[in-house]
C-alpha positions in Angstrom: -5.1 -38.9 35.5 -5.0 -41.1 32.3 -8.5 -41.4 30.7 -8.1 -45.2 30.6 -7.7 -45.2 34.4 -10.9 -43.2 35.1 -13.3 -46.1 34.9 -11.1 -48.3 37.1 -10.7 -45.5 39.7 -14.4 -44.8 39.7 -15.2 -48.5 40.1 -12.6 -48.7 43.0 -14.2 -45.7 44.7 -17.8 -47.0 44.4 -16.8 -50.5 45.5 -14.9 -49.2 48.5 -17.8 -47.0 49.5 -20.1 -50.0 49.2 -17.9 -52.1 51.4 -17.6 -49.5 54.1 -21.3 -48.6 54.0 -22.5 -52.2 54.2 -20.0 -53.0 57.1 -21.6 -50.1 59.0 -25.2 -51.0 58.0 -24.8 -54.7 59.0 -23.3 -53.7 62.3 -26.3 -51.4 63.0 -28.8 -54.1 62.0 -27.4 -56.8 64.2 -26.7 -54.5 67.1 -30.3 -53.2 67.1 -31.6 -56.7 67.8 -29.6 -56.8 71.1 -29.9 -53.1 71.9 -33.7 -53.0 71.7 -34.0 -56.0 74.0 -31.5 -54.7 76.5 -32.5 -51.0 76.6 -36.3 -51.4 76.2 -37.1 -55.1 77.1 -38.9 -55.8 73.8 -40.3 -59.2 73.1 -39.0 -61.2 70.0 -42.2 -60.2 68.1 -41.6 -56.5 68.9 -37.9 -56.7 68.0 -38.8 -58.3 64.7 -41.4 -55.5 64.0 -39.0 -52.8 65.2 -36.1 -53.8 62.9 -38.5 -54.0 60.0 -39.3 -50.2 60.4 -36.2 -49.0 58.6 -36.7 -51.5 55.8 -40.4 -50.5 55.4 -39.4 -46.9 55.4 -36.7 -47.7 52.9 -39.3 -49.5 50.8 -41.7 -46.5 50.9 -39.1 -43.8 50.2 -37.5 -45.8 47.4 -40.9 -45.4 45.6 -41.6 -41.9 46.8 -38.1 -40.4 46.4 -37.0 -42.6 43.4 -38.0 -40.0 40.8 -36.5 -37.2 42.9 -33.1 -39.0 43.4 -32.7 -39.4 39.6 -32.5 -35.6 39.4 -29.4 -35.4 41.6 -25.9 -36.4 40.7 -25.3 -39.8 42.2 -22.4 -38.5 44.4 -24.8 -36.1 46.1 -27.2 -38.9 46.9 -24.5 -40.9 48.6 -23.4 -37.9 50.6 -27.0 -37.1 51.7 -27.5 -40.7 52.7 -24.3 -41.0 54.8 -25.0 -37.8 56.8 -28.7 -38.6 57.2 -28.1 -42.1 58.5 -25.4 -40.9 60.9 -27.9 -38.4 62.4 -30.5 -41.1 62.7 -28.2 -43.5 64.5 -27.2 -40.8 66.9 -30.9 -40.2 67.6 -31.4 -43.9 68.3 -28.6 -43.9 70.9 -30.0 -40.9 72.8 -33.7 -41.9 72.7 -35.3 -42.6 76.0 -38.7 -43.8 74.7 -39.5 -46.5 72.2 -41.5 -44.2 70.1 -38.5 -42.0 69.7 -36.5 -45.0 68.4 -39.2 -45.8 65.9 -39.1 -42.3 64.5 -35.3 -42.4 64.2 -35.5 -45.9 62.5 -38.0 -44.5 60.0 -35.6 -41.6 59.2 -32.7 -44.1 58.9 -34.6 -46.0 56.2 -35.5 -42.7 54.5 -31.9 -41.7 54.1 -30.8 -45.2 53.1 -33.1 -44.9 50.0 -30.6 -42.3 48.7 -27.8 -44.8 48.7 -28.1 -48.2 47.0 -30.3 -47.7 43.9 -28.1 -44.8 42.8 -24.8 -46.5 43.4 -26.0 -49.6 41.6 -27.3 -47.7 38.6 -24.1 -45.6 38.5 -21.7 -48.5 38.4 -23.7 -50.3 35.7 -24.0 -47.4 33.2 -23.0 -48.3 29.7 -22.2 -51.9 30.5 -23.7 -55.1 29.1 -23.2 -58.9 29.2 -19.7 -59.9 30.4 -18.7 -56.4 31.3 -22.0 -55.9 33.2 -21.5 -59.2 35.0 -18.0 -58.2 36.1 -19.2 -54.7 37.3 -22.1 -56.1 39.3 -20.0 -58.9 40.5 -17.3 -56.6 41.9 -20.1 -54.5 43.6 -21.6 -57.7 45.1 -18.2 -58.9 46.3 -17.6 -55.5 48.0 -20.8 -55.1 49.9 -20.9 -58.8 50.8 -17.4 -58.6 52.2 -18.5 -55.9 54.5 -21.6 -57.9 55.5 -19.4 -60.9 56.1 -16.9 -59.4 58.5 -19.3 -57.1 60.3 -21.3 -59.7 62.3 -18.2 -61.1 64.0 -17.0 -57.7 65.0 -20.4 -56.7 66.1 -20.8 -59.9 68.2 -17.6 -59.1 70.2 -18.5 -55.4 70.5 -22.1 -56.0 71.7 -20.8 -58.3 74.5 -19.2 -55.2 76.0 -22.1 -52.8 75.3 -25.1 -52.8 73.0 -24.3 -49.1 72.3 -20.7 -49.6 71.3 -21.3 -51.1 67.8 -23.7 -48.3 67.0 -21.0 -45.7 67.8 -18.5 -47.6 65.7 -21.0 -47.8 62.8 -21.3 -44.0 62.9 -17.6 -43.9 62.1 -18.1 -46.1 59.0 -20.9 -43.9 57.7 -18.8 -40.8 58.1 -16.0 -42.6 56.3 -18.3 -43.1 53.3 -19.0 -39.4 53.2 -15.3 -38.5 53.4 -14.4 -41.0 50.7 -16.9 -39.6 48.2 -16.0 -36.1 49.0 -12.3 -36.8 48.4 -13.0 -38.7 45.3 -15.0 -35.8 44.0 -12.0 -33.5 44.4 -9.5 -35.9 43.0 -11.3 -37.8 40.3 -12.8 -35.9 37.3 -15.0 -38.9 36.3 -16.7 -38.9 39.7 -17.2 -35.1 39.6 -18.6 -35.2 36.0 -21.1 -38.1 36.6 -24.5 -36.9 35.4 -27.8 -37.4 37.1 -29.6 -40.5 36.1 -32.4 -38.4 34.6 -30.0 -36.6 32.3 -28.1 -39.7 31.5 -31.3 -41.5 30.4 -32.5 -38.6 28.3 -29.2 -38.7 26.3 -29.4 -42.5 25.9 -29.8 -43.6 22.2 -30.0 -47.4 22.7 -33.3 -49.3 22.5 -34.5 -51.4 25.4 -33.7 -55.2 25.2 -34.7 -56.4 28.6 -34.9 -60.2 29.3 -38.2 -61.7 30.6 -36.0 -63.9 32.9 -35.8 -60.9 35.2 -39.3 -61.8 36.6 -38.2 -65.2 37.9 -35.0 -63.7 39.3 -36.9 -60.9 41.0 -39.2 -63.4 42.6 -36.2 -65.3 43.8 -34.5 -62.2 45.4 -37.8 -61.4 47.2 -38.1 -64.8 48.8 -34.4 -65.3 49.7 -34.3 -61.9 51.3 -37.2 -62.9 53.5 -35.2 -66.0 54.5 -32.0 -63.9 55.1 -34.0 -61.6 57.4 -34.9 -64.6 59.5 -31.2 -65.5 59.8 -30.2 -62.0 60.8 -33.0 -61.0 63.1 -34.8 -64.1 64.4 -32.1 -66.7 64.5 -29.9 -64.7 67.0 -32.8 -64.6 69.5 -33.4 -68.4 69.0 -29.7 -69.1 69.4 -29.6 -67.0 72.6 -32.8 -68.3 74.1 -32.8 -72.0 73.1 -29.3 -73.0 71.8 -27.6 -71.0 74.6 -25.1 -69.6 72.1 -23.1 -66.5 73.0 -23.3 -63.4 70.9 -19.8 -64.0 69.5 -20.8 -67.6 68.5 -23.8 -66.3 66.6 -21.5 -63.8 65.0 -19.3 -66.7 63.8 -22.3 -68.3 62.1 -23.3 -65.1 60.4 -19.7 -64.5 59.5 -19.5 -67.9 57.8 -22.7 -67.2 55.9 -21.3 -63.9 54.8 -17.9 -65.2 53.7 -19.6 -68.0 51.7 -21.7 -65.4 50.0 -18.7 -63.2 49.4 -16.7 -66.1 47.8 -19.6 -67.2 45.7 -20.0 -63.6 44.4 -16.4 -63.9 43.1 -17.3 -67.1 41.3 -20.5 -65.5 39.8 -18.4 -62.5 38.7 -16.0 -64.6 36.7 -18.5 -67.1 35.2 -21.0 -66.7 32.4 -22.8 -70.1 32.3 -25.8 -68.6 34.2 -26.3 -65.6 32.0 -29.9 -65.8 30.5 -30.4 -69.4 31.7 -33.8 -70.1 33.3 -32.6 -73.6 34.5 -29.8 -71.9 36.4 -32.2 -69.6 38.2 -34.5 -72.5 39.1 -31.6 -74.7 40.4 -30.2 -72.0 42.7 -33.6 -71.1 44.2 -34.4 -74.8 44.7 -31.1 -75.3 46.5 -31.8 -72.2 48.7 -35.1 -73.8 49.7 -33.4 -77.1 50.5 -30.9 -75.4 52.8 -33.8 -74.0 54.8 -35.5 -77.3 55.0 -32.2 -78.7 56.5 -32.2 -75.9 59.0 -35.8 -76.8 60.1 -34.6 -80.3 61.0 -31.9 -79.1 63.4 -32.5 -78.4 67.1 -30.8 -77.8 70.4 -29.2 -81.3 70.3 -27.6 -80.7 66.9 -23.9 -80.0 66.7 -22.6 -76.4 66.0 -20.9 -77.8 62.9 -24.2 -78.7 61.3 -25.5 -75.2 61.8 -22.3 -73.9 60.3 -22.7 -76.1 57.3 -26.2 -75.0 56.6 -25.3 -71.4 57.0 -22.4 -71.9 54.5 -24.8 -73.5 52.0 -27.4 -70.8 52.3 -24.7 -68.2 51.8 -23.6 -69.7 48.5 -27.2 -70.1 47.1 -28.2 -66.7 48.3 -25.3 -65.1 46.4 -26.3 -66.9 43.2 -30.0 -65.8 43.4 -29.0 -62.2 44.2 -26.4 -62.1 41.3 -29.0 -63.4 38.8 -31.6 -60.8 40.0 -29.3 -57.8 39.7 -27.8 -58.9 36.4 -31.0 -60.0 34.6 -32.9 -57.1 36.1 -30.7 -54.4 34.5 -29.4 -56.2 31.4 -30.6 -54.6 28.2 -32.4 -51.8 30.1 -32.1 -48.1 29.3 -33.5 -46.8 32.6 -31.1 -48.6 35.0 -32.0 -46.6 38.1 -35.7 -47.7 37.8 -34.6 -51.3 37.4 -32.3 -51.2 40.4 -35.2 -49.5 42.3 -37.4 -52.5 41.5 -34.6 -54.9 42.7 -34.2 -52.9 46.0 -38.0 -52.7 46.6 -38.4 -56.4 46.2 -35.5 -57.3 48.5 -36.8 -54.8 51.0 -40.3 -56.3 50.9 -38.7 -59.7 51.6 -36.7 -58.3 54.5 -39.9 -56.8 56.0 -41.8 -60.0 55.6 -39.0 -62.1 57.1 -38.4 -59.8 60.1 -42.1 -59.2 61.1 -43.8 -62.4 60.1 -40.8 -64.5 61.1 -40.8 -62.9 64.5 -44.5 -63.7 65.0 -44.2 -67.3 63.8 -41.1 -67.8 66.1 -42.9 -66.4 69.2 -45.9 -68.7 68.8 -44.7 -71.7 66.9 -40.9 -72.0 67.4 -38.0 -71.6 65.1 -38.4 -75.0 63.2 -41.7 -73.7 61.9 -40.1 -70.4 60.9 -37.5 -72.4 58.8 -40.3 -74.5 57.2 -42.2 -71.3 56.3 -39.0 -70.0 54.6 -38.6 -73.3 52.8 -42.1 -73.1 51.3 -41.7 -69.4 50.5 -38.5 -69.8 48.6 -39.9 -72.9 46.7 -43.0 -71.1 45.4 -41.4 -69.3 42.5 -39.5 -72.5 41.5 -42.7 -74.5 41.4 -44.6 -71.9 39.5 -41.8 -71.5 36.9 -41.5 -75.3 36.4 -45.3 -75.7 36.0 -45.5 -72.8 33.6 -42.6 -74.1 31.5 -44.1 -77.6 31.4 -47.5 -76.2 30.5 -46.0 -74.1 27.7 -44.1 -77.0 26.3 -47.2 -79.2 26.4 -49.2 -76.6 24.6 -46.6 -76.3 21.9 -46.5 -80.1 21.5 -50.3 -80.4 21.4 -50.7 -77.8 18.7 -47.6 -78.9 16.7 -45.5 -75.8 17.2 
């Protein structure tokens, strides 16, 4: 293989693996909402808590196993993750007691912690500014395309059986393992990729991280809490109150996913938002407004209005996510650690959205859940604006 083709082929392999993996993971996440209700009769609150178990486990093991994963070659981490998650889903399917499902869900989150931080650090190695933006943008497009298509397919499959999409998802996880295994044999660049620990120890550049990462990290935390509400709480609300079928819910989630996917393409090919605080504030504020609009809708609202709000949130979500992953890793030497922070924050948001959102929905209704999300997403925006105004006032006062 031509040496100039190696980076392109490595990028193609990692982005393909990200697409396949996210397709399967999104299928598992949505199918679990229906499977836990059908198989075990869990309440909305318990479903919300249950689906937060793997994300909480992922959060814990990202922290615990993060330093361990950096000692492995990234391809080995991906292979371990694919096989481990496959076995966990099989355990869920054959569990007869709820506590058995909980253990399997915890293991599922454990093995997921081997996947995303390592792939994200791997694909961003040696890249900065525009090249980094294109690399992270391609990755974002790949996983978001899988997340976009998956809900619609899952909706149709779950109407036939709540177990069927889980079996199909197993096939996708095994496909990830097979892809990395074949790439290792065929691509020297994949085979030669060093562990993150070794790569960092050989790094000679100085750290030039941007402080804008903190606002962007706060944004990804809050929008992921809101996204968790759409993915785990809204399907129950749509089924119980709006009387939407599973496939119709799948269409809404598909629309949100495709909007996110297309917006990632735009973010990949644009640079106006690089290192711009105003851009981060604007996108987070728009995400908050989209949830406020959702809180105003009810059972009398047209399906098209829900569709429009889902499309808007998908666009603003992708912008906030892109800014977090770009500014978080830009100028950094230890990229695995930065990607770990990104993943921990979005996981924390997912846990909060699933568990707290489920509780608020059960006792106060979905409109109040959407209002809670509005306030949550708006908090970093307000704090940033106040801090910026206070800083400028202080500079003016003291003549600087």
